[in-house]
C-alpha positions in Angstrom: 10.4 -10.1 29.6 13.9 -9.9 28.2 16.1 -8.1 30.8 16.7 -4.4 30.3 20.4 -4.3 30.6 23.2 -1.7 30.2 23.4 -2.8 26.6 19.8 -2.2 26.0 19.9 1.3 27.5 22.9 2.2 25.4 21.2 0.9 22.3 18.0 2.8 23.1 20.0 6.0 23.5 21.8 5.6 20.2 18.8 4.4 18.2 16.3 7.0 19.6 18.9 9.7 19.1 19.4 8.6 15.5 15.7 8.5 14.8 15.3 12.0 16.2 18.3 13.4 14.2 17.2 11.5 11.1 13.9 13.3 11.2 15.4 16.6 12.2 17.4 16.3 8.9 14.2 15.6 7.0 12.7 18.7 8.4 15.7 20.7 7.1 15.6 19.2 3.6 11.9 19.6 3.4 12.3 23.4 3.7 14.8 23.0 0.8 12.1 21.2 -1.1 14.2 18.0 -1.4 11.3 16.2 0.2 7.8 17.1 -1.2 4.2 16.6 -0.1 3.4 16.0 3.5 5.9 15.2 6.2 4.7 13.9 9.6 7.5 13.6 12.2 7.8 11.3 15.2 9.9 13.6 17.5 8.9 12.9 21.1 7.3 9.5 20.5 10.5 7.5 20.2 10.0 5.6 23.4 7.0 3.7 21.9 9.1 2.2 19.1 12.1 1.5 21.4 9.9 -0.3 23.9 7.9 -2.2 21.3 11.0 -3.5 19.5 12.4 -4.8 22.8 9.3 -7.0 23.3 8.9 -8.1 19.7 10.4 -11.2 17.9 11.7 -9.4 14.8 12.1 -12.8 13.0 8.3 -13.1 12.6 6.3 -10.3 14.2 4.8 -7.6 12.0 4.1 -3.9 12.4 1.6 -1.6 10.5 1.0 2.1 11.2 -0.3 5.4 9.7 1.6 8.1 7.9 4.0 9.0 10.8 6.1 6.1 9.7 9.7 6.9 8.9 11.6 5.5 11.9 9.6 2.3 12.4 11.0 0.4 9.4 14.5 1.5 10.4 13.9 0.0 13.8 12.6 -3.2 12.2 15.8 -3.6 10.3 15.4 -1.6 7.0 18.4 0.4 5.8 17.8 4.0 6.8 19.6 5.2 3.6 16.8 3.6 1.6 14.2 5.2 3.8 15.6 8.7 3.3 15.9 8.0 -0.4 12.2 7.1 -0.6 11.4 10.4 1.0 13.5 12.1 -1.6 11.5 10.2 -4.3 14.6 8.5 -5.5 14.7 5.1 -7.2 17.0 3.7 -4.5 14.1 4.1 -2.0 12.1 1.4 -0.4 9.4 1.7 -3.1 11.6 3.1 -5.9 10.6 6.6 -4.8 6.9 6.0 -5.7 5.6 5.9 -2.1 7.2 8.9 -0.5 6.8 10.0 3.1 3.4 8.6 3.9 3.9 5.1 2.3 7.0 3.5 3.6 7.0 -0.2 3.2 9.4 -3.0 3.9 8.0 -6.4 3.3 11.4 -8.0 3.9 11.4 -6.7 7.5 7.6 -7.2 8.0 6.8 -3.6 8.1 3.5 -3.0 6.2 3.2 0.8 5.9 2.6 3.7 6.0 -1.1 4.4 5.3 -2.6 7.8 4.3 -6.3 6.9 5.0 -7.0 7.8 8.6 -7.6 4.5 10.4 -7.4 2.5 7.2 -4.5 0.4 8.6 -6.7 -0.9 11.6 -8.6 -3.6 9.8 -5.5 -4.4 7.7 -3.5 -5.1 10.8 -6.2 -7.5 11.9 -6.1 -9.1 8.5 -2.4 -9.6 8.8 -3.0 -11.2 12.2 -5.8 -13.4 10.7 -3.3 -14.7 8.1 -0.8 -15.6 10.8 -3.4 -17.4 12.8 -4.8 -19.3 9.7 -1.3 -20.4 8.7 -0.2 -21.1 12.3 2.9 -18.9 12.1 2.9 -17.9 15.8 3.5 -14.3 14.8 1.9 -11.2 16.4 1.0 -8.0 14.5 1.3 -4.6 16.2 -1.3 -2.2 14.7 -0.6 1.5 15.4 -2.9 4.4 14.9 -3.4 8.0 16.2 -6.0 9.3 18.7 -8.0 10.8 15.8 -8.2 7.4 14.0 -9.7 5.9 17.2 -13.0 7.7 16.2 -13.3 5.8 13.0 -16.1 3.3 12.7 -13.7 0.6 11.2 -12.1 0.4 14.7 -15.2 -0.9 16.2 -15.8 -3.4 13.5 -12.2 -4.6 13.7 -12.4 -4.9 17.5 -15.4 -7.0 17.3 -14.0 -9.5 14.8 -10.6 -9.6 16.4 -12.1 -10.6 19.8 -14.6 -13.0 18.1 -11.7 -14.8 16.3 -9.0 -14.3 19.0 -6.6 -12.8 16.6 -2.9 -12.4 17.5 -2.9 -8.5 17.3 -2.0 -5.7 19.6 -4.0 -2.5 18.9 -2.0 0.6 19.9 -3.3 4.1 19.9 -0.5 6.7 20.0 -2.3 9.3 21.9 -0.2 12.5 21.4 -2.9 14.8 22.5 -4.0 16.2 19.2 -5.7 14.8 16.1 -4.1 17.2 13.7 -4.9 20.3 15.7 -8.0 19.0 17.6 -7.5 18.2 21.3 -8.6 14.8 22.4 -10.9 16.6 24.9 -12.9 17.9 22.0 -13.4 14.6 20.0 -15.5 12.7 22.5 -17.2 12.9 26.0 -14.3 10.9 27.5 -10.5 11.2 27.4 -9.5 7.7 28.3 -9.4 6.2 24.8 -8.3 2.8 26.2 -11.8 2.3 27.6 -13.1 1.7 24.1 -11.8 -1.8 24.6 -14.1 -2.5 27.5 -17.1 -2.7 25.3 -15.6 -5.7 23.6 -14.2 -7.3 26.8 -10.8 -6.7 25.4 -7.8 -6.4 27.8 -6.9 -2.7 27.7 -5.2 0.1 29.5 -3.1 3.2 29.5 0.7 3.3 29.2 3.3 6.0 30.0 4.7 6.1 26.5 7.4 8.6 27.3 9.2 5.8 29.2 10.5 3.0 27.1 10.6 0.6 30.0 6.8 1.0 30.7 6.2 0.6 27.0 8.3 -2.6 26.8 6.5 -4.1 29.8 3.0 -3.4 28.4 3.9 -4.8 25.0 5.6 -7.9 26.5 2.4 -8.8 28.3 0.2 -8.0 25.3 2.4 -9.9 22.8 2.6 -12.9 25.1 -1.2 -13.0 25.3 -1.6 -12.8 21.6 1.1 -15.5 21.0 -0.5 -18.1 23.2 -3.9 -17.7 21.4 -5.8 -15.6 23.9 -6.5 -12.7 21.5 -5.9 -9.0 21.1 -5.0 -6.2 23.6 -5.7 -2.5 23.3 -3.1 -0.2 24.6 -3.4 3.6 24.9 0.2 4.9 24.6 0.1 8.4 26.2 2.8 10.3 24.4 3.5 13.8 23.0 4.8 15.1 19.7 7.2 18.0 19.9 6.7 19.1 16.2 3.4 19.9 14.5 1.0 17.4 13.0 3.0 17.8 9.8 5.5 20.4 8.5 2.6 22.7 7.4 1.1 22.9 10.9 1.3 26.4 12.4 0.6 24.8 15.9 -1.8 27.6 17.0 -3.7 25.1 19.1 -1.1 24.9 21.8 1.4 27.0 23.6 5.2 26.9 23.6 5.1 26.5 27.4 3.0 23.3 27.0 5.6 21.8 24.6 8.4 22.9 27.0 6.7 21.0 29.8 6.7 17.8 27.9 10.3 18.3 26.8 11.2 18.0 30.5 10.2 14.3 30.2 11.8 13.7 26.8 12.3 9.9 26.4 15.8 10.4 25.1 16.7 12.5 28.1 15.2 9.9 30.4 17.4 7.2 29.0 20.5 9.4 29.1 19.8 10.2 32.8 19.7 6.5 33.6 22.9 5.8 31.7 24.7 8.5 33.7 23.0 7.7 37.1 23.8 4.0 36.9 27.3 4.8 35.5 26.5 2.7 32.4 28.3 5.4 30.4 30.2 8.7 30.9 29.4 12.1 29.3 32.4 11.6 26.9 31.1 8.2 25.9 27.6 9.6 25.1 29.2 12.4 23.1 30.9 9.7 21.0 27.5 8.1 20.4 26.2 11.5 19.4 29.0 11.9 16.9 28.3 8.4 15.5 24.6 9.3 15.1 25.4 12.5 13.2 27.7 10.6 10.9 25.1 8.0 10.1 22.5 10.8 9.3 25.0 12.5 7.0 25.6 9.2 5.2 21.8 8.9 4.6 21.6 12.5 3.3 24.5 11.9 1.0 23.0 8.6 -0.4 19.6 10.2 -1.0 21.2 13.3 -2.6 23.4 11.3 -5.0 20.7 8.7 -6.0 18.9 9.2 -9.3 15.2 9.8 -9.7 13.2 6.9 -11.2 12.5 6.9 -15.0 9.0 8.2 -15.6 8.1 4.9 -17.5 8.3 3.1 -14.1 4.9 4.7 -13.3 3.2 2.6 -16.1 5.1 -0.5 -15.3 3.9 -0.7 -11.7 0.3 0.0 -12.6 -0.4 -2.0 -15.7 0.4 -5.7 -15.4 -1.6 -7.1 -18.4 1.0 -8.1 -20.9 -1.1 -7.4 -24.0 -2.4 -4.1 -22.6 -3.3 -2.2 -25.8 -2.6 1.4 -24.8 0.8 1.4 -23.1 3.8 -0.9 -23.7 4.4 -3.3 -20.9 7.8 -3.1 -19.2 9.3 -0.7 -21.8 13.0 -1.2 -22.6 
């Protein structure tokens, strides 16, 4: 695995802090109704993305996930201004404002969504991996889904075919404890979701996903296995979300004390503690990073605020491709 150096820790601290503050800002503007519809935030789960990116080859590897999908494309290289603009529904967004919060895409950076159908991205991730194997691209696809989606039948169909064809895919369940408001304990007669891989003789196991180092190590092994042609791996990333399932979640299914306990092992705090302990940075240097992060978030907000909404005609243009379609003009001037 690539060495986890001082520079890596500093980058992790800055990027994870930026992802957290970026989404904190989204929560604020959601209340102001600048972001509409649903809004699912990643607060607390940032170590997963940080560790995964460390193990990936961003020149060819792909990522696909569910609707908790705002910070992943940023990590993959997409301009965060465009991501925030998409959430605002503005034409400068990643999908011209037509996708919104749950459907962020960045084909240029090999981020394939952003899917609102629970578990719908699982077979799609395997399909991306099949394409890479077929065309001998030596790329690996990381397919993320939540603990609720692990109960979908499509997971079993996909696991079976992925093992049968030895597809270059890493299946990653982000187990944050609750499928919406339903505890993992109530969804099956077992709590170790990773054991679902055993039925397909798929390499599988749990990962401390509050620690970016543990995540990076697990992904490095899984990606290497996939890249050398040995097939998929199934990782259960044990994490926790500090906010509700979405902004409309009253969170009556858990206590404030429970959230506070998990905040003691906040992945950002863990990285900060290592930076200070190893004297990779001083408190003053970290405060400078925090200022830089706040400035970047403010720039994203300003860009989204000042961007224009798309013309309503664009809705027809992206749906109807038939040039002689008799009911609506194609590509109106």
